[in-house]
Every structure is written in C-alpha cells, then in structure tokens.
N, CA, C, O and the ligand as a Tripos MOL2 file, in Angstrom:
@<TRIPOS>MOLECULE
protein
  217   215    55     0     0
PROTEIN
NO_CHARGES

@<TRIPOS>ATOM
      1 N          16.3750  -96.8410    0.8490 N.3       1 MET1
      2 CA         14.9860  -97.3010    0.8460 C.3       1 MET1
      3 C          14.2280  -96.6900    2.0240 C.2       1 MET1
      4 O          14.7610  -96.5920    3.1300 O.2       1 MET1
      5 N          12.9890  -96.2820    1.7810 N.am      2 HIS2
      6 CA         12.1610  -95.7100    2.8340 C.3       2 HIS2
      7 C          11.0630  -96.6850    3.2400 C.2       2 HIS2
      8 O          10.7010  -97.5890    2.4880 O.2       2 HIS2
      9 N          10.5410  -96.4800    4.4480 N.am      3 CYS3
     10 CA          9.4610  -97.3140    4.9690 C.3       3 CYS3
     11 C           8.2430  -97.2100    4.0540 C.2       3 CYS3
     12 O           7.9510  -96.1450    3.5080 O.2       3 CYS3
     13 N           7.5400  -98.3270    3.8960 N.am      4 HIS4
     14 CA          6.3540  -98.3770    3.0360 C.3       4 HIS4
     15 C           5.2010  -97.5840    3.6460 C.2       4 HIS4
     16 O           4.3240  -97.1060    2.9260 O.2       4 HIS4
     17 N           5.2000  -97.4430    4.9770 N.am      5 TYR5
     18 CA          4.0610  -96.8450    5.6770 C.3       5 TYR5
     19 C           4.2910  -95.4040    6.1040 C.2       5 TYR5
     20 O           3.3300  -94.6720    6.3440 O.2       5 TYR5
     21 N           5.5480  -94.9830    6.2020 N.am      6 CYS6
     22 CA          5.8470  -93.6030    6.6010 C.3       6 CYS6
     23 C           7.0970  -93.1490    5.8610 C.2       6 CYS6
     24 O           7.6010  -93.8710    5.0000 O.2       6 CYS6
     25 N           7.5990  -91.9730    6.1820 N.am      7 ASP7
     26 CA          8.7090  -91.3860    5.4370 C.3       7 ASP7
     27 C          10.0670  -91.6500    6.0700 C.2       7 ASP7
     28 O          11.0840  -91.1360    5.6060 O.2       7 ASP7
     29 N          10.0820  -92.4640    7.1440 N.am      8 ARG8
     30 CA         11.3480  -92.7600    7.7930 C.3       8 ARG8
     31 C          12.1900  -93.7240    6.9670 C.2       8 ARG8
     32 O          11.6840  -94.4060    6.0760 O.2       8 ARG8
     33 N          13.4780  -93.7670    7.2760 N.am      9 GLU9
     34 CA         14.3760  -94.6860    6.5830 C.3       9 GLU9
     35 C          14.0600  -96.1190    7.0060 C.2       9 GLU9
     36 O          13.8630  -96.3850    8.1910 O.2       9 GLU9
     37 N          14.0110  -97.0360    6.0540 N.am     10 ALA10
     38 CA         13.6720  -98.4210    6.3480 C.3      10 ALA10
     39 C          14.8150  -99.1160    7.0730 C.2      10 ALA10
     40 O          15.9740  -99.0010    6.6760 O.2      10 ALA10
     41 N          14.4800  -99.8370    8.1370 N.am     11 ALA11
     42 CA         15.4650 -100.6160    8.8810 C.3      11 ALA11
     43 C          15.4300 -102.0760    8.4320 C.2      11 ALA11
     44 O          16.3960 -102.8140    8.6280 O.2      11 ALA11
     45 N          14.3190 -102.4850    7.8340 N.am     12 TYR12
     46 CA         14.1540 -103.8740    7.4030 C.3      12 TYR12
     47 C          13.5330 -103.9010    6.0100 C.2      12 TYR12
     48 O          12.8270 -102.9760    5.6090 O.2      12 TYR12
     49 N          13.8080 -104.9750    5.2870 N.am     13 GLY13
     50 CA         13.1660 -105.1840    4.0030 C.3      13 GLY13
     51 C          12.3810 -106.4750    4.0510 C.2      13 GLY13
     52 O          12.9430 -107.5310    4.3400 O.2      13 GLY13
     53 N          11.0870 -106.4090    3.7720 N.am     14 ALA14
     54 CA         10.2340 -107.5900    3.7630 C.3      14 ALA14
     55 C           9.9080 -107.9390    2.3190 C.2      14 ALA14
     56 O           9.3360 -107.1300    1.5890 O.2      14 ALA14
     57 N          10.2790 -109.1630    1.9080 N.am     15 GLU15
     58 CA         10.0460 -109.5560    0.5270 C.3      15 GLU15
     59 C           8.7210 -110.2940    0.3880 C.2      15 GLU15
     60 O           8.4830 -111.2990    1.0570 O.2      15 GLU15
     61 N           7.8690 -109.7870   -0.4810 N.am     16 THR16
     62 CA          6.5680 -110.4030   -0.7370 C.3      16 THR16
     63 C           6.3790 -110.5270   -2.2400 C.2      16 THR16
     64 O           6.3780 -109.5200   -2.9490 O.2      16 THR16
     65 N           6.2200 -111.7480   -2.7320 N.am     17 ASP17
     66 CA          6.0360 -112.0080   -4.1610 C.3      17 ASP17
     67 C           7.1540 -111.3770   -4.9960 C.2      17 ASP17
     68 O           6.9010 -110.8490   -6.0790 O.2      17 ASP17
     69 N           8.3840 -111.4340   -4.4910 N.am     18 GLY18
     70 CA          9.5260 -110.9330   -5.2370 C.3      18 GLY18
     71 C           9.7140 -109.4370   -5.1480 C.2      18 GLY18
     72 O          10.6850 -108.9080   -5.6890 O.2      18 GLY18
     73 N           8.8020 -108.7310   -4.4740 N.am     19 VAL19
     74 CA          8.9190 -107.2800   -4.3130 C.3      19 VAL19
     75 C           9.3680 -106.9830   -2.8890 C.2      19 VAL19
     76 O           8.7380 -107.4310   -1.9310 O.2      19 VAL19
     77 N          10.4600 -106.2270   -2.7450 N.am     20 THR20
     78 CA         10.9520 -105.8900   -1.4080 C.3      20 THR20
     79 C          10.3130 -104.5950   -0.9280 C.2      20 THR20
     80 O          10.3910 -103.5610   -1.5920 O.2      20 THR20
     81 N           9.6830 -104.6700    0.2360 N.am     21 VAL21
     82 CA          9.0240 -103.5090    0.8310 C.3      21 VAL21
     83 C           9.8010 -103.0860    2.0540 C.2      21 VAL21
     84 O          10.0980 -103.9120    2.9160 O.2      21 VAL21
     85 N          10.1380 -101.7990    2.1440 N.am     22 GLY22
     86 CA         10.8880 -101.2940    3.2850 C.3      22 GLY22
     87 C           9.9960 -101.0420    4.4790 C.2      22 GLY22
     88 O           8.8700 -100.5620    4.3420 O.2      22 GLY22
     89 N          10.5140 -101.3730    5.6630 N.am     23 LEU23
     90 CA          9.7750 -101.1270    6.9070 C.3      23 LEU23
     91 C          10.7110 -100.5040    7.9280 C.2      23 LEU23
     92 O          11.8260 -100.9910    8.1180 O.2      23 LEU23
     93 N          10.2780  -99.4310    8.5940 N.am     24 CYS24
     94 CA         11.0550  -98.8860    9.6950 C.3      24 CYS24
     95 C          10.8730  -99.7890   10.9130 C.2      24 CYS24
     96 O          10.0320 -100.6880   10.9030 O.2      24 CYS24
     97 N          11.6630  -99.5480   11.9620 N.am     25 GLU25
     98 CA         11.6120 -100.4000   13.1510 C.3      25 GLU25
     99 C          10.1940 -100.4780   13.7250 C.2      25 GLU25
    100 O           9.7140 -101.5580   14.0720 O.2      25 GLU25
    101 N           9.5330  -99.3260   13.8220 N.am     26 GLU26
    102 CA          8.1920  -99.2640   14.4140 C.3      26 GLU26
    103 C           7.1760 -100.0540   13.5990 C.2      26 GLU26
    104 O           6.4060 -100.8320   14.1630 O.2      26 GLU26
    105 N           7.1610  -99.8690   12.2880 N.am     27 HIS27
    106 CA          6.1800 -100.5560   11.4560 C.3      27 HIS27
    107 C           6.5190 -102.0360   11.2930 C.2      27 HIS27
    108 O           5.6250 -102.8620   11.1090 O.2      27 HIS27
    109 N           7.8160 -102.3710   11.3610 N.am     28 PHE28
    110 CA          8.2100 -103.7830   11.3240 C.3      28 PHE28
    111 C           7.6330 -104.5130   12.5410 C.2      28 PHE28
    112 O           7.1090 -105.6190   12.4120 O.2      28 PHE28
    113 N           7.7300 -103.8880   13.7280 N.am     29 ARG29
    114 CA          7.1780 -104.4960   14.9450 C.3      29 ARG29
    115 C           5.6610 -104.5760   14.8830 C.2      29 ARG29
    116 O           5.0690 -105.5520   15.3440 O.2      29 ARG29
    117 N           5.0320 -103.5580   14.3180 N.am     30 GLU30
    118 CA          3.5810 -103.5780   14.1560 C.3      30 GLU30
    119 C           3.1440 -104.7820   13.3290 C.2      30 GLU30
    120 O           2.1800 -105.4660   13.6740 O.2      30 GLU30
    121 N           3.8530 -105.0330   12.2470 N.am     31 ARG31
    122 CA          3.5260 -106.1660   11.3760 C.3      31 ARG31
    123 C           3.7320 -107.4780   12.1250 C.2      31 ARG31
    124 O           2.9320 -108.4030   11.9850 O.2      31 ARG31
    125 N           4.7930 -107.5660   12.9150 N.am     32 LEU32
    126 CA          5.0540 -108.7780   13.7020 C.3      32 LEU32
    127 C           3.9290 -109.0170   14.6960 C.2      32 LEU32
    128 O           3.4800 -110.1510   14.8620 O.2      32 LEU32
    129 N           3.4650 -107.9520   15.3650 N.am     33 GLU33
    130 CA          2.3880 -108.0780   16.3420 C.3      33 GLU33
    131 C           1.0990 -108.5090   15.6640 C.2      33 GLU33
    132 O           0.3490 -109.3160   16.2140 O.2      33 GLU33
    133 N           0.8350 -107.9820   14.4810 N.am     34 GLU34
    134 CA         -0.3560 -108.3920   13.7250 C.3      34 GLU34
    135 C          -0.3070 -109.8840   13.4350 C.2      34 GLU34
    136 O          -1.3090 -110.5830   13.5840 O.2      34 GLU34
    137 N           0.8610 -110.3720   13.0210 N.am     35 LEU35
    138 CA          1.0080 -111.7940   12.7110 C.3      35 LEU35
    139 C           0.8230 -112.6390   13.9590 C.2      35 LEU35
    140 O           0.1780 -113.6860   13.9080 O.2      35 LEU35
    141 N           1.3850 -112.1930   15.0840 N.am     36 ALA36
    142 CA          1.2700 -112.9290   16.3390 C.3      36 ALA36
    143 C          -0.1850 -112.9770   16.7880 C.2      36 ALA36
    144 O          -0.6530 -114.0090   17.2680 O.2      36 ALA36
    145 N          -0.8980 -111.8730   16.6370 N.am     37 GLU37
    146 CA         -2.3050 -111.8220   17.0400 C.3      37 GLU37
    147 C          -3.1510 -112.7560   16.1850 C.2      37 GLU37
    148 O          -4.0380 -113.4340   16.7040 O.2      37 GLU37
    149 N          -2.8930 -112.7990   14.9010 N.am     38 SER38
    150 CA         -3.6920 -113.6440   14.0210 C.3      38 SER38
    151 C          -3.4160 -115.1210   14.3150 C.2      38 SER38
    152 O          -4.3190 -115.9490   14.1950 O.2      38 SER38
    153 N          -2.1730 -115.4640   14.7010 N.am     39 ASP39
    154 CA         -1.8560 -116.8430   15.0860 C.3      39 ASP39
    155 C          -2.6250 -117.2300   16.3380 C.2      39 ASP39
    156 O          -3.1570 -118.3360   16.4220 O.2      39 ASP39
    157 N          -2.6880 -116.3280   17.3150 N.am     40 GLU40
    158 CA         -3.4210 -116.6020   18.5460 C.3      40 GLU40
    159 C          -4.8980 -116.7800   18.2590 C.2      40 GLU40
    160 O          -5.5440 -117.6580   18.8300 O.2      40 GLU40
    161 N          -5.4280 -115.9610   17.3880 N.am     41 LEU41
    162 CA         -6.8370 -116.0370   17.0340 C.3      41 LEU41
    163 C          -7.1370 -117.3700   16.3690 C.2      41 LEU41
    164 O          -8.1570 -117.9940   16.6610 O.2      41 LEU41
    165 N          -6.2620 -117.8110   15.4830 N.am     42 ALA42
    166 CA         -6.4490 -119.0890   14.8000 C.3      42 ALA42
    167 C          -6.4300 -120.2420   15.7940 C.2      42 ALA42
    168 O          -7.2170 -121.1810   15.6740 O.2      42 ALA42
    169 N          -5.5310 -120.1750   16.7770 N.am     43 ALA43
    170 CA         -5.4400 -121.2130   17.7970 C.3      43 ALA43
    171 C          -6.7080 -121.2230   18.6440 C.2      43 ALA43
    172 O          -7.1950 -122.2870   19.0260 O.2      43 ALA43
    173 N          -7.2340 -120.0510   18.9340 N.am     44 LEU44
    174 CA         -8.4560 -119.9380   19.7360 C.3      44 LEU44
    175 C          -9.6350 -120.5250   18.9560 C.2      44 LEU44
    176 O         -10.4610 -121.2390   19.5250 O.2      44 LEU44
    177 N          -9.7140 -120.2290   17.6640 N.am     45 GLU45
    178 CA        -10.7980 -120.7520   16.8400 C.3      45 GLU45
    179 C         -10.7430 -122.2820   16.7700 C.2      45 GLU45
    180 O         -11.7830 -122.9400   16.7370 O.2      45 GLU45
    181 N          -9.5390 -122.8400   16.7490 N.am     46 ASP46
    182 CA         -9.3940 -124.2930   16.7480 C.3      46 ASP46
    183 C         -10.0120 -124.8890   17.9980 C.2      46 ASP46
    184 O         -10.7040 -125.9050   17.9250 O.2      46 ASP46
    185 N          -9.7720 -124.2720   19.1390 N.am     47 ARG47
    186 CA        -10.3170 -124.7810   20.4050 C.3      47 ARG47
    187 C         -11.8380 -124.6750   20.4440 C.2      47 ARG47
    188 O         -12.5180 -125.5680   20.9480 O.2      47 ARG47
    189 N         -12.3640 -123.5760   19.9070 N.am     48 ILE48
    190 CA        -13.8130 -123.3810   19.8690 C.3      48 ILE48
    191 C         -14.4690 -124.4760   19.0100 C.2      48 ILE48
    192 O         -15.5180 -125.0120   19.3670 O.2      48 ILE48
    193 N         -13.8320 -124.7980   17.8700 N.am     49 ASP49
    194 CA        -14.3610 -125.8360   16.9880 C.3      49 ASP49
    195 C         -14.4370 -127.1810   17.7200 C.2      49 ASP49
    196 O         -15.4240 -127.9070   17.6010 O.2      49 ASP49
    197 N         -13.3770 -127.5020   18.4810 N.am     50 ILE50
    198 CA        -13.3250 -128.7770   19.1940 C.3      50 ILE50
    199 C         -14.4440 -128.8420   20.2620 C.2      50 ILE50
    200 O         -15.1140 -129.8620   20.4170 O.2      50 ILE50
    201 N         -14.6200 -127.7240   20.9870 N.am     51 ASP51
    202 CA        -15.6350 -127.6930   22.0460 C.3      51 ASP51
    203 C         -17.0490 -127.8450   21.4760 C.2      51 ASP51
    204 O         -17.8700 -128.5680   22.0400 O.2      51 ASP51
    205 N         -17.3320 -127.1670   20.3650 N.am     52 SER52
    206 CA        -18.6820 -127.1920   19.8130 C.3      52 SER52
    207 C         -19.0170 -128.5440   19.1870 C.2      52 SER52
    208 O         -20.1900 -128.8690   19.0090 O.2      52 SER52
    209 N         -17.9860 -129.3420   18.8500 N.am     53 ALA53
    210 CA        -18.2050 -130.6460   18.2180 C.3      53 ALA53
    211 C         -18.6170 -131.7050   19.2410 C.2      53 ALA53
    212 O         -19.1570 -132.7500   18.8780 O.2      53 ALA53
    213 N         -18.3630 -131.4320   20.5030 N.am     54 GLU54
    214 CA        -18.6790 -132.4520   21.5400 C.3      54 GLU54
    215 C         -20.1490 -132.4430   21.9520 C.2      54 GLU54
    216 O         -20.5570 -133.2330   22.8020 O.2      54 GLU54
    217 ZN          7.3220  -96.7340    9.1110 Zn       55 ZN55
@<TRIPOS>BOND
     1     1     2 1
     2     2     3 1
     3     3     4 2
     4     3     5 am
     5     5     6 1
     6     6     7 1
     7     7     8 2
     8     7     9 am
     9     9    10 1
    10    10    11 1
    11    11    12 2
    12    11    13 am
    13    13    14 1
    14    14    15 1
    15    15    16 2
    16    15    17 am
    17    17    18 1
    18    18    19 1
    19    19    20 2
    20    19    21 am
    21    21    22 1
    22    22    23 1
    23    23    24 2
    24    23    25 am
    25    25    26 1
    26    26    27 1
    27    27    28 2
    28    27    29 am
    29    29    30 1
    30    30    31 1
    31    31    32 2
    32    31    33 am
    33    33    34 1
    34    34    35 1
    35    35    36 2
    36    35    37 am
    37    37    38 1
    38    38    39 1
    39    39    40 2
    40    39    41 am
    41    41    42 1
    42    42    43 1
    43    43    44 2
    44    43    45 am
    45    45    46 1
    46    46    47 1
    47    47    48 2
    48    47    49 am
    49    49    50 1
    50    50    51 1
    51    51    52 2
    52    51    53 am
    53    53    54 1
    54    54    55 1
    55    55    56 2
    56    55    57 am
    57    57    58 1
    58    58    59 1
    59    59    60 2
    60    59    61 am
    61    61    62 1
    62    62    63 1
    63    63    64 2
    64    63    65 am
    65    65    66 1
    66    66    67 1
    67    67    68 2
    68    67    69 am
    69    69    70 1
    70    70    71 1
    71    71    72 2
    72    71    73 am
    73    73    74 1
    74    74    75 1
    75    75    76 2
    76    75    77 am
    77    77    78 1
    78    78    79 1
    79    79    80 2
    80    79    81 am
    81    81    82 1
    82    82    83 1
    83    83    84 2
    84    83    85 am
    85    85    86 1
    86    86    87 1
    87    87    88 2
    88    87    89 am
    89    89    90 1
    90    90    91 1
    91    91    92 2
    92    91    93 am
    93    93    94 1
    94    94    95 1
    95    95    96 2
    96    95    97 am
    97    97    98 1
    98    98    99 1
    99    99   100 2
   100    99   101 am
   101   101   102 1
   102   102   103 1
   103   103   104 2
   104   103   105 am
   105   105   106 1
   106   106   107 1
   107   107   108 2
   108   107   109 am
   109   109   110 1
   110   110   111 1
   111   111   112 2
   112   111   113 am
   113   113   114 1
   114   114   115 1
   115   115   116 2
   116   115   117 am
   117   117   118 1
   118   118   119 1
   119   119   120 2
   120   119   121 am
   121   121   122 1
   122   122   123 1
   123   123   124 2
   124   123   125 am
   125   125   126 1
   126   126   127 1
   127   127   128 2
   128   127   129 am
   129   129   130 1
   130   130   131 1
   131   131   132 2
   132   131   133 am
   133   133   134 1
   134   134   135 1
   135   135   136 2
   136   135   137 am
   137   137   138 1
   138   138   139 1
   139   139   140 2
   140   139   141 am
   141   141   142 1
   142   142   143 1
   143   143   144 2
   144   143   145 am
   145   145   146 1
   146   146   147 1
   147   147   148 2
   148   147   149 am
   149   149   150 1
   150   150   151 1
   151   151   152 2
   152   151   153 am
   153   153   154 1
   154   154   155 1
   155   155   156 2
   156   155   157 am
   157   157   158 1
   158   158   159 1
   159   159   160 2
   160   159   161 am
   161   161   162 1
   162   162   163 1
   163   163   164 2
   164   163   165 am
   165   165   166 1
   166   166   167 1
   167   167   168 2
   168   167   169 am
   169   169   170 1
   170   170   171 1
   171   171   172 2
   172   171   173 am
   173   173   174 1
   174   174   175 1
   175   175   176 2
   176   175   177 am
   177   177   178 1
   178   178   179 1
   179   179   180 2
   180   179   181 am
   181   181   182 1
   182   182   183 1
   183   183   184 2
   184   183   185 am
   185   185   186 1
   186   186   187 1
   187   187   188 2
   188   187   189 am
   189   189   190 1
   190   190   191 1
   191   191   192 2
   192   191   193 am
   193   193   194 1
   194   194   195 1
   195   195   196 2
   196   195   197 am
   197   197   198 1
   198   198   199 1
   199   199   200 2
   200   199   201 am
   201   201   202 1
   202   202   203 1
   203   203   204 2
   204   203   205 am
   205   205   206 1
   206   206   207 1
   207   207   208 2
   208   207   209 am
   209   209   210 1
   210   210   211 1
   211   211   212 2
   212   211   213 am
   213   213   214 1
   214   214   215 1
   215   215   216 2
@<TRIPOS>SUBSTRUCTURE
     1 MET1         2 RESIDUE 1 A MET
     2 HIS2         6 RESIDUE 1 A HIS
     3 CYS3        10 RESIDUE 1 A CYS
     4 HIS4        14 RESIDUE 1 A HIS
     5 TYR5        18 RESIDUE 1 A TYR
     6 CYS6        22 RESIDUE 1 A CYS
     7 ASP7        26 RESIDUE 1 A ASP
     8 ARG8        30 RESIDUE 1 A ARG
     9 GLU9        34 RESIDUE 1 A GLU
    10 ALA10       38 RESIDUE 1 A ALA
    11 ALA11       42 RESIDUE 1 A ALA
    12 TYR12       46 RESIDUE 1 A TYR
    13 GLY13       50 RESIDUE 1 A GLY
    14 ALA14       54 RESIDUE 1 A ALA
    15 GLU15       58 RESIDUE 1 A GLU
    16 THR16       62 RESIDUE 1 A THR
    17 ASP17       66 RESIDUE 1 A ASP
    18 GLY18       70 RESIDUE 1 A GLY
    19 VAL19       74 RESIDUE 1 A VAL
    20 THR20       78 RESIDUE 1 A THR
    21 VAL21       82 RESIDUE 1 A VAL
    22 GLY22       86 RESIDUE 1 A GLY
    23 LEU23       90 RESIDUE 1 A LEU
    24 CYS24       94 RESIDUE 1 A CYS
    25 GLU25       98 RESIDUE 1 A GLU
    26 GLU26      102 RESIDUE 1 A GLU
    27 HIS27      106 RESIDUE 1 A HIS
    28 PHE28      110 RESIDUE 1 A PHE
    29 ARG29      114 RESIDUE 1 A ARG
    30 GLU30      118 RESIDUE 1 A GLU
    31 ARG31      122 RESIDUE 1 A ARG
    32 LEU32      126 RESIDUE 1 A LEU
    33 GLU33      130 RESIDUE 1 A GLU
    34 GLU34      134 RESIDUE 1 A GLU
    35 LEU35      138 RESIDUE 1 A LEU
    36 ALA36      142 RESIDUE 1 A ALA
    37 GLU37      146 RESIDUE 1 A GLU
    38 SER38      150 RESIDUE 1 A SER
    39 ASP39      154 RESIDUE 1 A ASP
    40 GLU40      158 RESIDUE 1 A GLU
    41 LEU41      162 RESIDUE 1 A LEU
    42 ALA42      166 RESIDUE 1 A ALA
    43 ALA43      170 RESIDUE 1 A ALA
    44 LEU44      174 RESIDUE 1 A LEU
    45 GLU45      178 RESIDUE 1 A GLU
    46 ASP46      182 RESIDUE 1 A ASP
    47 ARG47      186 RESIDUE 1 A ARG
    48 ILE48      190 RESIDUE 1 A ILE
    49 ASP49      194 RESIDUE 1 A ASP
    50 ILE50      198 RESIDUE 1 A ILE
    51 ASP51      202 RESIDUE 1 A ASP
    52 SER52      206 RESIDUE 1 A SER
    53 ALA53      210 RESIDUE 1 A ALA
    54 GLU54      214 RESIDUE 1 A GLU
    55 ZN55       217 GROUP 0 **** ****
C-alpha cells in the first residue's frame, strides 16, 4: 500500500467509512497535528462563547 498523499510506502492505514487509506510517517503526523490544532481551536471558541455571554 502507498501513501494517499505521496508515492512513498504507507507506514499506517487510516480507516474511514470502511475504506483504508495509506499514510506515510510524515503525512500521518501531519494529519495528527491537524486534528490537534482543530481541538485547540474548538476549546478556544468555547472560552470565547463563555466570555461574550457575561
Ligand atoms: Zn505521504
């Protein structure tokens, strides 16, 4: 299996809706960082909502 984003050999397989997508080490970490960033953003938005309600 090859990486979904480049031509390197996939080190990980990410299953989405029953379809397994290959990810190399670099792109796997990129996806993890994207998820971590979006979680932080969501947490920040929660705090903004609380502040504006007061
Ligand atoms: Zn890749």
